N, C-alpha and C positions, 0 to 999 in steps of 0.2 A: 502496497500500500504504499500509498505517500508521491511513487514517480509523478514525472509532468506527461505536460497530453502528450508531447512525444513519441516519449513512454510506448503511453498506453498501444501509440495509431499501430508505434512498430509491431507489436506485444499482437494483436489484432490482427495483423493481418498476415505474418510468420509462418500458418495455417496454414492461408492462401496458395492456387496455383493463380499465375496466373496465367489467361488462354492470349495465344497465338490470332491477333488481330485476321477476320476475316478480309481477308479485300481482293476481291473478282481484279478479273488481270482482265480483259475487256472492261470495258470505256464506253462511258456512256452513249446516245446522242448529245446530247444537257450538255458531260464535258465535254464532250469535244468542242460544241461549241464552243463555252466559257475562254476553254484556252486560244479559241481562233480567236474570242476578244479580248481579250487580254495579250497576244501579239498583235492583233490591229491599235490597241494605243497602248504601246513598248516604244520605243525609241529603242533602235541596235546602231553599233562602230558598221563601219561597213568590212573590214572586219568576220564580221558572224554575217551578214547579209546571205549568201551562198545559205549555212545550213540552216536560219532558220524558213528564207524559202520554200525553203524544203520538208523541215518537217512541217512546214504549211499549209506543205502543197499531199505533201502525204493522209495529215490530217485530215480536208479538205476528202482527199480520192476514198478517207475509213463513214465520212460523214452520208455521199454520198451511194456508197451502193445499200 
């Protein structure tokens, strides 16, 4: 008795196992549109333009499927 709040939290968490997060490997159409919008509203340096163009084209192709 008499432990700190942090000690109490640590003790209560010791017996619990963390579950791995369940991530889907495929992006939804909404996520793809969000990424395109994020790219469209960002500024890139000349060095990055070819890479960004390629990534954007791949995202657009995924949306068209």
